[in-house]
C-alpha positions, 0 to 999 in steps of 0.5 A: 500500500505504501508503494501505491501511495508513493506512486500516486505522490510521484505521479501527481508531481509529474502531472503538475510539472508536465501541465505547467510546461504544456505550452513549451511541449506543444511548441516542441511537438510542432517542431518535431512535426515539421522535422518529420515531414521534412524527412518524409515521415508520416505526419504525427497527430497532436492527440491529447495534451502532452501530460495526458498522452504521457499518462496514457502511454505510461499506463500502457507501458507499465501494464504491458510490462507487468502483464508479461512478468505475470504470465512468465510465472505460469510459463516457468511453472509449465516448463518445470512441469514438462521438464520433470524438474524436481529442484523447483518444487519449493518455488512453485507457489511463487510461480503460481502467485506471479500469475495473479496479475494476468487477468486484471492486467488483461482487462486493463489492456482493453480499458487503456486501449479504449482511453488511448483510442479517444485521441489516438494517443497510442496507435497511429493506425487507429486514426480516422481515414488513415486506411481510406484512400479518399481521406487526407489522412491516408497512409499507403503503408498502413493501408497495406496492413489493414487486414491485420491492423484493424480495431475489431481484429486487434481486440479479438486477438488481444482477447484470445491472448489474455483468455489463453493465458488466464485460463491456463494460469487458473487451471495449473493453479487449480490442479496444484491445489487439488494435488495438495488436498487429495495427493496421488500422481493423477494431478501431477500427470495432468499438470504436465499434459496441460503445461505442454499444451500451454507452452505450445500456445504461448509460443505463438501468442507471446510473439503475436502479442508483442507485435500487437501491443508494442511493435504496432506502435511503430506502425511503419517499422517491423522486425522479424526478431521482435517477438523473440526480443520482447519475450526475452525481456519478459522472460528474464524479468519474470525469473528475476521477480521469482528470485526476488520474491523467494529471497524476500520470503526466506528473509521474512522467515518463510521458505526456510527449506530453500537453500543456496542451491535453489538460489544458485539455479535461479542465478544461472537462469538470470545469468544465462538469459541476460546473455540470451536477451543481449544476443537477441538485442545485438542480432536485431541491432546489427542486422538492421544497422548493417543493412542501413535501409531507411525504413528499418534503421529509423527505429534505432536512429530515433533512439541513438541521437534522434529527438536531440539525443534524449534517448541516447543515454537510456539506449546505452544504460539499457545495455549496461544494466541488462547485460554488463551488470548481471554478467559481471556480478553473477559470473562466479558461483559464490555470487549466485549463492548469496542472497544480497547479490541475488537481490541486487541483481534481481532488482537491477534486472527488473528496473532495467527491463522496465526501462527497456519497454520504455525505450520500445514505446516512448520514442515513437509516441512521445518523441522528445516530449518524454519524461520520467516522473509520470512514468515512475509514478505509474510504475509504482502504482502498478508495482503496488497493485501487482504485489497486493494481488501476488501476496494475496494469492500466496496467502491462500495456500500453503507455501509448500506443495506438500503432496508433490511427488518431487518434493523430497528431491527439492528439499534435498537439492544440492548443486 
């Protein structure tokens, strides 16, 4: 609750500062509009006042980030089941609890999308006449994508993604609780079969959701690697969230059976997938930059020197906090087994990948009219709500799945 209060205060301060500077922002927006036209870019609409547009974009940004972190709890749980992993049984309740935000986050997606639709603040392709050849707003490139990027089909796809994620999150949680009550191996095998189906569906819906919720903000630009890139960012953030929650619970006197070996395995996941995220990041960047095609490189031009260089420092900070820092800190075996080191790296990864999503969304929507107070305030409110839902779910069942067949293996896990 205190996190939400702090977030509201920061948000209020950010809104006041942005509102008082709104005239200057509109002048800057006009200059950016002229610059875009001079370079052959599509003319940007003014939309809502800058402070309101920042608020709407911040809501979309944090909601998409936390929704992805939430569903990764279910994905990690499913992978552990399909892999017949025993070491992670003591952490299963944390993975299940992480999924508590999936349904609320999915509902919020529709509400924020509707809010952004009023003045077309999030997606340029929703503007009236943008796909009508007879309209002054007509855009031939966007018109070519009209079969996929239209509001009814977009909402249907979003409902399918959220519906699948929410259903399997609920079903896997339900089987786990029934196993606690009744024992036996029936629930164990059903959990594996349902997990396998979910992973197949998630492999498709995770990439498609990245195209819809993030890449279509840059509607003229596309990358065939973008689905993997967003998944990698969500994935390592979710593992960091599981790790941080595990440490905090253990330090609070719960999960006393969790040992350094469990932290070591989580640390290996964070270390390895921080490298994987960097691999995908570099592969996307290198191929686009080397080809030097204007329709592709504009994405990185905006983030490397574009808009007066406002995003350049964040571009490099993104690499440092999401790759260099976890790589150097978690390189040794001992670091992965120390709670203080793991806690610091987990927090750094979560902050770093939240900023990664900021970098994906803000340059193409806010251009040089970006800021941080509103965005941080909104993120704190979402974090507080996320933690309330997560801790509530943690409190609804024993923290140890007492009838899981591999519980003994997890209790005696050593590496």
